[in-house]
Structures are given as C-alpha cells and as structure tokens.
N, C-alpha and C positions, 0 to 999 in steps of 0.2 A: 929629439923627443917631441912627439906630437902632444900638444895640449888639448884637453877637452874642456869646453866651457859649458857649464850648466846654468841655465837661467830659471829663475822662479817665475813661472807663467801664471797668469790669472785665467787661463783657459778653463780649468775645471769649474772655477767660480762662474765664468760666463756660461758654461754648459749647464750648470745647475740652475742658473737663472732662467735659461731658455726653457727648461723642462718643467718648471714648477707652474702650477695654476695660480693665476691671480684670483682675488676674491670675486671679481666681476665674471671671469670665465667660469668659476665654480658655480656661481648663481645661475648663469646661463645654462650650463649642463644639467644642473638640478631641475631647472624649469622645463627643459626639453624632456627629461626622463619622466617628470610628473605629468606632462602633457601626453606623452605616449601611453603611460599607464592609465590615464583617464579615458583615453580612446580605446585601448585594448581590453581593459578590465571588464566592461559590460559584455564584450564579445566572448571573453573567456568564461564569464559566468553563464552566459546564454548557451555556450557550447557544452558546459558541464551539465546544465539542466536538460539539454536535449539528449545528452548521453544517458542520463538517468531515465528519461522518458522511454528511450529505446530499450534499455535494459529491463525496465518495468514491464513493458509490453511483451518482451521475450519471456519473462518469468510467468506472466499470466498465460501465455500460449502453452508453456510447458506444463503448468498446472492443469490446463484444459486437456492436453494430450493424455496426461495421467488419468484424469477423470473419465475420458472416453475409453481408455484401456480398461479401467475398472468396470465400466458398463459391459464391455465385451466379455469379461470374465464372470459376470454375474447376471446372465440372462437379460441383458439390456436394461437392468434396473439402475436408476441413478444412485449415486453414492449417498449414503446417509450422512447427516451432519454429525450425529452422535448416537451411540447406543447407550441408553441409560437404564433400560428396563432390566430388572433383576432376572427375568426368565431368559434373557439373552446373555448377559455378562456374568450372572451368578455373583460370586464374591470378588470377581476380578476388578481391575481398574476400569474406569469409564473411558472408552475409546472415542476420540473425535477424529475428524477427517485428517487432522494434522498430527495426531499422536495422543499420548496420555500424560497425566500429571502425577508426579510423586510428591504428595503434600508434605511428607516428612523431610525429604531432601530438598524440597522446593526446586524441582527440576522437571524438564519435559523430555519425554522419550518419543521421538518421532518414528522409531522403528515399529511402534504399535499403531500408527495411524493408517487409515485406509489407503492412502496414496503411496506410502513408503515403498512397496514392492515395484512401483513403476518408475521411480527415478533414483531412489536410494542415495539421496544427498544429505550429508549431516547438517544439522542446524547450527551454523556458525554465522559470524558477521557476514552480511551481504549474501545470505543463502537464498534458496528458492522461495522461502516463506516470508521474506522481508522485502518490502518496496524500498529501493535505494534512496528514495526521497524521504523515507520515514525510518531512519536507522535506529537501532536499539540505543536508548539513551535520550531519545526525543519524546518518549512516552513512558508511562509507568506499567508495571506488570498488571495482569488482569485484576479486577476488583477482588479484594481478599488478600492481596499482597504476596501471592505464592510464587510468582515469577519463576523462571525467566520468561521471555516473550514466547508467544505461541505463533501468531501470524498477524501481519498487518494487511492481509488480503481476506476478504469475507466471502464465504461460500453461500450461494443462494439456496440454502436448504429449506428456507421458508416455503418456497414454491416447489422445488425439485424433490424434496423428501420430507414433506410436512409432518408426517407421523414420527419422523426421527430427526426433527430439526432442533429440538430442545425447547420449542415453544408450546408443546402439548399436542393433543390430537384435534383435528378439525373434521367434523362429521361429514362434510360434503366434498372433502378433498383428500386424496390418498397419495401414497408414495408413487412417484411417476416412473413409468418405463420411458426410456429415452425417445422412443417413437411417439410418445404422447405429448411431448413438449410443443406448446403452441408458439408460433413465430420464433423458431430457433435462431434466426438471424438477428433477432432483437433482444431476446431474453438473456439476462446476464447469468453466467455460471460463477465467475469470480470477479471481484472488483476491489479497488482501493477502499479500505475502511479505517475508521478511527472512532473510538467511543469517548465522548466527553461526559463526565459526571462531576458536577460541581466545578472546581477550578482545575481538575486533573483530566488528562487524556490517557486512554488505555488502548492496548492492542485489542482487536476484535475480529473474530473469525467467522461470524455470521453476518451476511449482508441482509440488513433489514429494509423492508419496503417503506414507502412514504406513509402507508396506512396499515394498521394492524387489524386483524379480524378478532372480534371478541363479542360474546353475547349475541351472535347471529348477525352482526353488522360490522361494517368497516369504520374505524375511527382513526383520526389523524395521529400519526406517530410523533410524540413530542421529542423523541431522541433518535432522529435519523443518523445513520453512521457512514454514509458514502463520503469519502474524503477527497476533496478537490485540491490535492497538494501539488499538482503539476501545472504551475502558472494558472491557478484557479480553475483547473480542469481535473476531472477524474478519468482513470483508465480502467477498462473492463474487457473481459473476453466473453463472447456470446456462445450459445450452444452450438452454433455452426462452426466454431473454431476461430473466428476472426476477432482480433483485438483492436480496440479503437479508443479514441479520446473523446470525452463528453463534457458538455457544459452543464451547469446547474439549472434547475428549474426556476420558476418565478417565486418560489417559496423564500428565496433569499431577500426578496423585497417586501416580505410580509410585515405586518405590524406586531406579530407575535414576538415578544421580547426574548423568549427562550430560543426560538429559531434564529433571531437576529444575533444573539450571543454566540450560538454555535458557528455561524458563518464568520462573524467578525473576529473571533479568537483563533479558530483552527480550520476554517474553510470546510465545515461539515454541513451537508445538506442532502438532497436527493437529485437524481437526474430526472427532471420533469416533476410534476406535482401529483401524478397518478401512478398507481401500481402497473398500469398498462402503458407500454408493452415490455419494459425492461425488467420489472420485478415479479409481478404476478399477473400475467396476461389474461388468465381466466378468472379473475377475481369476482366477476358477477355470478359465476356458477357456484361459488362458495355459499351464496345466500339462498340457494334453492332448497 
C-alpha cells in the first residue's frame, strides 16, 4: 500500500507576502501617478479648450451660412434682428432671429426664428445657438427672468439691420442689402456675447458696438457685450464667411471702473476701441 504524505507548506504565505505592496512601494506608485496627472492634466484641459474653440467656430460658420441663405431668399436683404412693429406682426409674438418667447410658459420657440428654415436644429444642450464655452447654467435667463436661454451668440443687427435691430430707428442709416456691407471681410455678423448687469450675467443675442449712436452723435457704450471666453479671446464670423479668433482692445486697460469690472469678472469688452471696422464700419456716415 502506497502511502501519501501531505506537508503543510508555507508557500501560500510566501506568495501572499511577495504580491502585497509595502507602504513605501505604495507611496512611490502614488507619487508617480500624481506626477503623471500633474503633467497630463494641463494638456488635457488645453485639448478640451481647443476642441471647444473649434466647435464654436463651426457653429458660427453655420449661423453665417444660414444668414447668407436668408439673404438669397429675401432679395439680398440682411436678416432683421427683430420685428417688433405692430404693422408687421399684428397681435402675434415678437419674432427675433433666434425665435420667439412664450412669456406664459417661459419657453423659447426657435421654429419661429428667421434662421430656423435653414438648419432646423432643436435648441437643446450644446445646440447651434450656444457657445460650448458658455453652456446653459453658467449664466442667467434674459433680464426679466423668463428663460430658458435664447443664444450666447450676438447678431450684428445694429449695423446690418438698424431699423429692425431693437435699438430704434437711425435717420441716416437704413436696413442693409448684403451688397452694401462695407469691408465684408472685417465686419462681424455673429460673435460671442454675454451681458453683465450688476452681479449677474445673461445670454445676449445682439452684438453691441463699442459706441452707441444717440442724439446725433456717438457715445461710449458703458455695457459692451463681446465675450472673450476662449482663453481671453473672442470668436466671430465676418460677412465674407470666415470665422476667426480676436483679442480685446485697449479698453481693458482703461481707468473706467465699470469697464474694468466687466473684464475682470467675465472677460467682457470689445474687439478694438472703435466701431470701425468690425462693428459699424460706416459710423461716420451716420452723423451726416
């Protein structure tokens, strides 16, 4: 009869001892991981910001394509910013370039906007109307609290459709035909915008120039709304269809406490300090 002998071996214990981390080894691994994260994280953040920049430029170009398509369907006339006159809208809702507002339901209907037929995209998170660097939740609904958001891109209706810009009528400047746009490679059609009032910021759908026209003369605009949210730069699409990134003007170095606050809190300013060439290139003609 063959006998089998069984020995109690300490092999499992030895194996377990070899597979476990010592405290020193754990600290070394943790340190290596922390070091890698410190090296990679800035690159990852930068890559995400660059992706947002590219997506923003793509959305601006798409808005401009829709704007151009609108002009082709309307005898080359630039798109209005808003129709508010009763002889045009009657008792209907006020249509803006981005849509209309239902004040009772506190909702926005983009289907009634001037651009809707040219892309027909619903307004949801990360939609065509929203800059990816300024998502809903990072700002408040338009003043009055009727929300939800309209757009964080501003349309340059002040220059392109002054009679229907929402700022009133200007005697020496009219609603433009697209062929009348001066310096189309320079003048903005859409740009990053954000409006600060008091301690709050709001979405804003009209691009305002550095200077406003009032009483037959130009006066400094105390509330510019071009938003420099892309690493302290703003993005805009011009009338010739190209989208580009721009730096702020010297106004951010002014001694005006209001303008300093706008820049220091939410990076709001203007591209350059003059209406020419990006906002209102023919501003001198308005005073004739």
